[in-house]
N, C-alpha and C positions, 0 to 999 in steps of 0.2 A: 302554306300554313299561315295564319293570321295569328297575331297577338293573343286574342281571345281562345283561338283553338290550342295555342301552346299552353295555354292556363288552365285549360279544361283537360288536356292530355298529363299535364304535370301539375298539378294543384300542390304537392308537396315534394320535399326532397327526397323523401323515401319512394314515392311514385317514378321519379327520375332514377334513382338507383336500381330499383326493381326492372325497369325498361333496360337498362345497360345490362344486368345480370340476364335478363332473357334474350337479348341479342346475342351477346359473347359467349355465354355458358348454357343456354338452353334451360335455365332455371336449376342446373346442378353443377355443382363445383366439384373440383380435384383438391384435396389437400395437398400443398406442395411437401409437407414433412412426411406423411404416412402413405400418400398416394392413394389414398382410399377416396372414393366418391360420396359427397356428403350433402344432404339438404341446406337450404339457407338458415343458418342460425346466426343471429347477430349478438354481438356484444353490447354494451351501453353506447358505443360509438357507431354511427351510421356505416362508417365506410369500412369496418373491420368485422371478419366474421371468425366463429370458433369451430374447430373439428371436435366432436364429441368422441371420436376414435383416440385420438392421441391428447386431446385437450389442449392443442396449440392453437393460437391466434394467427391469422394471416390476412392479407390484403388482396382481395380480388382486382384492385387497380394496378398491380404491378406490371410494369412493362408497357404502360400506357401513358398519355399525357396527363391524365388525372393522378398519376402516382405521387404522393405525398403533398397533395393540395387539400388546404382546408377550406377550399372556397365553395359553395352551395352547388351541387350538381345541375340545378336548373339554371344557374348563371353559366355554366360550361355550354350546356345545350343551347341556350338561348344565344350565346356568343356565336356558336357554329352555326346557328339559323340565320344570324345577321349577316356573317360572312359569305356565306353560300348563296344569299339572296341578294346582294349589293353587286350591282354590274361594276362598279368602279372601284371597289374594294373599301376597306373600312380602316381607319387609322387608330392608334391606341387611345387619343383623346376622346373621340366617338365613343368608341367602346367604354370609356371610363364614364361618360355621361350616361350612356344608356343603362349601366349596370349599378352605378353608384358606388364604384370601388375607388381605391386608390390608383394613381396612373402607373404605379410599379406593378400591382396586380394585374391591371387591365393589359399592359404591355407584353407581360409573362405568357398569360392567357393567349394573346393575339399571336405570339412566337410559337408558343406550342401547338397552335391549332394549324398554323401555316407548315410547320415542319411535319405534322399529321398528313396534310392536304398534298405534300411533295410527292411526286410520282417517281420514288426512288427505289421501289421494291417491284420493278417491272423487268428486271434481267431474264432475258429468253424467254418472255411472255408472248411474243408475237410470231405466228407463223402463217402457213398457208399463204394468202395473198395480202400484201400491205402496199399501201401508196405512201409515196413520200414526197414532200414539197418545202420549200422555203419561202419566207416572207421577210419583210424589212419594217421594222416597228419604230416610229419616232415622228415627232412633229416637225414644223418648219424652224429654220435657223432662227434663234433669239437674236433681237437686236443688239447690237454692239455700239451704244452711244458714244464711247469713248473713241473709236475707230471711224464711225460713219456718220454722217449727217443724213438721216433719213428723210428730212423734209426737203434736201437740196438736190436729191438724186432721184434719177427716173427710175421707174419700175424695173427696168431690164438691167440695171446696174446692180440691183440689190441680191445679195446671195442667195442662192437656190439651192434645194436640196432634191437631187434626182429620186425617180421613182424606180424600184426594182434594183437589179444589181448595178453595182457601181456607185449606188446611193451611199451617204455617210450614216444611215440609219443602223439600227441594232439588228443583225438577223437572227431570225428565230426559226428553227427546224421543226417540222411536225411529222409523225408517222401515223397513218390511220390504217386500223386493222378492218379488213372488208367486210368480213360476216358478222362482227360483232360492234363495228364502228367505234371502238376503242381507240383512242387518242393518245399519243405521247409527245410531249412538246418539250423543247428545250432553247433556252437562248444561246446562242454559240459565241464564245468570245473570239474575235478576230485574230488571226496570225500577225495581222499587219494594221497598220493606220488606216488603210484603205477599206477595212472591214468588209473584204471578200472571203466568202466561203471557199474551201478546199475541198478537194476529193477525200482526203485523209480525215478531215473532221466529218463528212457525210457518212464515210464507211464505219468511223468509230461509234456513231449512235445507232447505226444499223447492227453492229456488232454486240452492242449492249443489250439490244431489246428483241433482237430477232433469232429464231433458230436457225440451224442449217437447212437448207433446202428451200427457204422462204422465197417466194417470188415476189420480186420487188417491182413495183409500176412507178415510172417516173416520167419527167419531161426530158427535153433535149438538153438539158444543161451540162455543160462539157464536165463539170465536177463529178458526174456519175458515171463517166467512162472508166473510172477506176474499179467499178463493178464487172468489168470484162475480166479482169484477173480473179477475182473471186468466182465468177462462173466456170473458168477453167478448173478451179479447185471444187466445183460442185457445192459450194458454200450458199451461192445465191442463184436465183433463175431471175435474168434481168430482162425486162420488157421496156 
């Protein structure tokens, strides 16, 4: 979606709010006070609705990142658009410049959107066939000018960072569901300074997102041998 497409789709804040209502409530709200279904009746405030059965007001934005926010909904939607389409992420200062708001507002919006994008509600959501693998993320070691003179030493003496297992980079474990290609990834905090993944860490992430009887497909990394114990309990099928 281009900037002009965004403006055509959401020309006003009311259009953005209506879009939110249609996505989350399908145009019909349930009053949290009397539990009756009501059509959309607004008060003088855009983000507050009123139930004509019990005459109580309520906010349809409860339990969302938009709760208690006075920021224009178009700014929220445009912030989400920027974050989703930026390959390297977006900073609070950049979001501040894009929206023309204070840094405090931009930082809070960025934090709330990142929290909503976090894959925290995926407990026991993977079944059937899943693939698991690990990777290591990080760049080359930074120059330490106080300890080494990089101009007077050869390239073979400079510090190196191995690739793959045994590296000092940060390990990331990913699980992919085969039928839907849904992916769950997590940065794994190492148990030691060597930053090596252990079988207990790998099985903990499987226990969190996979159901019993799930077929787990992996490589021959020795850390997956712990799955043999789970196999005897019919929790996982290991391939």
